[in-house]
Backbone bond lengths (Angstrom), bond angles and torsions (degrees), N, CA, C in turn:
res aa  C-N    CA-C-N  psi(-1)  N-CA   C-N-CA  omega(-1)  CA-C   N-CA-C  phi
1 M - - - 1.450 - - 1.533 108.20 -
2 P 1.331 118.46 137.26 1.470 120.68 -178.46 1.531 112.78 -66.72
3 R 1.320 115.62 144.74 1.465 122.04 175.88 1.528 108.20 -101.94
4 Y 1.332 115.15 130.77 1.454 122.21 178.68 1.522 108.85 -120.25
5 F 1.329 115.14 151.23 1.459 122.59 178.92 1.520 107.82 -119.91
6 F 1.335 116.60 134.89 1.456 122.74 -173.11 1.532 109.56 -120.02
7 D 1.321 116.62 101.31 1.463 121.73 178.28 1.526 108.58 -90.62
8 I 1.332 116.10 137.28 1.463 122.03 -176.11 1.520 109.20 -113.42
9 N 1.339 115.59 134.17 1.464 120.90 178.02 1.522 110.50 -140.77
10 D 1.331 115.01 136.96 1.462 122.43 166.81 1.522 106.37 -149.44
11 H 1.305 117.49 -165.78 1.468 119.98 -176.37 1.528 112.35 -62.53
12 D 1.322 117.24 -39.97 1.465 121.40 -173.60 1.521 113.58 -107.48
13 L 1.300 117.76 -15.26 1.456 121.43 -170.33 1.520 110.57 -122.68
14 S 1.303 115.57 135.79 1.456 120.31 172.70 1.520 106.83 -142.11
15 H 1.307 116.45 120.71 1.461 120.90 -179.25 1.522 108.90 -132.52
16 R 1.324 115.99 122.61 1.467 121.37 176.38 1.523 107.71 -98.47
17 D 1.300 115.81 123.68 1.458 122.64 179.99 1.529 108.83 -81.53
18 D 1.317 116.98 108.50 1.461 121.30 -179.68 1.525 112.91 -97.34
19 E 1.335 117.34 -10.21 1.463 120.99 -179.01 1.522 112.40 -97.70
20 G 1.320 116.50 -40.27 1.458 120.68 -177.36 1.516 111.47 71.47
21 S 1.325 114.74 176.63 1.463 121.32 176.72 1.524 108.18 -152.94
22 E 1.307 114.99 154.82 1.461 120.63 -176.75 1.522 110.45 -90.91
23 W 1.321 115.08 136.28 1.460 122.74 177.98 1.518 107.56 -135.36
24 P 1.338 117.87 143.47 1.462 120.33 -173.55 1.523 114.94 -69.93
25 S 1.346 116.81 -18.85 1.468 119.12 -176.47 1.518 110.16 -158.26
26 R 1.322 114.51 168.35 1.469 119.63 175.04 1.520 110.62 -63.13
27 D 1.338 117.29 -37.58 1.463 120.27 178.85 1.527 111.14 -62.53
28 A 1.320 117.21 -39.32 1.466 120.71 178.47 1.529 110.24 -66.95
29 A 1.326 117.67 -40.11 1.463 121.49 177.13 1.524 110.50 -64.49
30 R 1.329 117.05 -40.94 1.465 121.14 177.88 1.527 110.37 -62.36
31 A 1.321 117.01 -44.69 1.469 120.94 179.65 1.527 110.53 -62.18
32 H 1.324 117.05 -38.25 1.467 120.89 177.55 1.532 110.47 -63.68
33 A 1.319 117.48 -44.07 1.470 121.03 178.23 1.527 110.41 -60.55
34 M 1.312 117.50 -40.36 1.467 120.75 179.45 1.532 111.08 -66.84
35 R 1.336 117.45 -36.78 1.467 120.57 176.30 1.530 110.81 -65.62
36 I 1.330 116.90 -39.84 1.463 120.37 176.65 1.528 109.78 -58.02
37 L 1.333 117.09 -47.51 1.471 120.88 179.07 1.526 111.22 -58.75
38 A 1.315 117.06 -46.00 1.468 121.18 -178.74 1.526 111.04 -63.46
39 D 1.325 117.56 -41.99 1.465 120.82 179.73 1.525 111.52 -63.48
40 I 1.329 117.15 -45.34 1.463 120.39 179.60 1.526 110.00 -64.94
41 A 1.321 117.41 -44.16 1.470 120.98 -179.46 1.522 110.91 -61.09
42 R 1.319 117.13 -41.65 1.463 120.65 -179.77 1.525 110.30 -60.61
43 D 1.317 117.47 -41.35 1.465 121.13 -179.02 1.522 112.55 -76.23
44 E 1.322 117.66 -44.71 1.459 122.16 -172.70 1.523 114.18 -81.92
45 A 1.333 118.72 -27.03 1.468 121.09 -177.70 1.527 111.52 -63.57
46 R 1.303 118.43 -23.47 1.467 121.34 177.68 1.525 111.44 -69.63
47 R 1.335 116.51 -24.69 1.464 121.03 -174.84 1.530 113.72 -104.61
48 Q 1.316 117.77 -14.75 1.463 121.00 -174.22 1.525 110.45 -133.62
49 D 1.328 115.93 151.20 1.462 121.04 177.39 1.526 112.08 -86.06
50 R 1.332 117.07 -17.90 1.460 120.74 -175.20 1.528 109.77 -144.90
51 L 1.317 115.58 131.09 1.467 121.97 177.48 1.517 109.87 -130.80
52 N 1.291 116.76 139.43 1.463 123.55 169.98 1.517 106.32 -130.90
53 L 1.312 115.85 104.55 1.462 121.99 -173.88 1.518 110.72 -110.77
54 F 1.329 115.84 145.89 1.458 121.81 178.18 1.518 109.57 -139.02
55 V 1.309 116.52 137.87 1.463 122.68 170.38 1.520 106.78 -122.44
56 T 1.314 115.38 119.26 1.459 121.15 177.92 1.523 108.03 -96.33
57 I 1.319 116.34 127.59 1.460 121.67 179.23 1.526 108.26 -100.29
58 R 1.344 115.86 122.81 1.461 120.98 178.98 1.531 109.96 -118.29
59 D 1.336 115.91 158.00 1.463 120.84 177.76 1.526 110.53 -96.39
60 R 1.323 116.43 -175.51 1.464 122.62 -176.88 1.527 111.99 -57.91
61 E 1.328 117.05 -33.02 1.466 121.33 178.69 1.526 111.57 -83.94
62 R 1.326 116.10 3.30 1.471 124.76 178.94 1.522 113.54 73.03
63 A 1.318 117.31 15.03 1.467 121.00 175.30 1.528 108.96 -76.56
64 V 1.328 116.66 138.87 1.462 121.08 178.98 1.520 109.28 -73.57
65 L 1.333 114.83 125.81 1.467 121.51 179.46 1.520 111.87 -100.90
66 A 1.335 116.66 -35.62 1.466 120.49 -175.39 1.527 109.55 -161.27
67 V 1.325 114.94 159.59 1.458 121.80 172.92 1.519 107.55 -129.59
68 A 1.320 115.67 121.91 1.462 121.58 174.61 1.521 106.93 -100.51
69 S 1.327 117.37 139.15 1.465 119.64 -177.73 1.520 110.69 -139.13
70 L 1.330 113.56 156.97 1.458 120.68 178.33 1.520 108.03 -149.47
71 A 1.334 115.96 129.41 1.464 121.33 174.91 1.518 107.66 -116.33
72 V 1.334 115.39 132.79 1.462 122.41 -179.65 1.520 107.22 -132.32
73 A 1.328 116.99 131.03 1.456 119.94 -179.61 1.527 110.08 -149.02
74 C 1.327 114.12 150.18 1.459 121.67 172.39 1.512 107.30 -133.53
75 T 1.338 116.52 124.77 1.455 121.77 179.37 1.529 108.46 -126.04
76 W 1.319 115.60 121.55 1.453 119.87 176.47 1.517 109.07 -71.17
77 L 1.309 118.38 139.80 1.457 122.84 -175.55 1.518 114.08 -96.25
78 D 1.323 118.10 -1.95 1.468 119.14 178.86 1.496 112.94 -97.92
């Protein structure tokens, strides 16, 4: 089973995944990256008005395969 590495970046947080985890397919790895984004957004959106999150997916050779991103913002109009 392929091993993927999921690095997390936002304004305040940077985490390099040095262990990785095995996923049966690229689609499964992509879904995992999207869940990571949703989990971080759920926790951090309570504390911040604006988030720009990125999860970089790397392979066993550490080559970047994909970047998943999520932007969340709330702007008062008054």
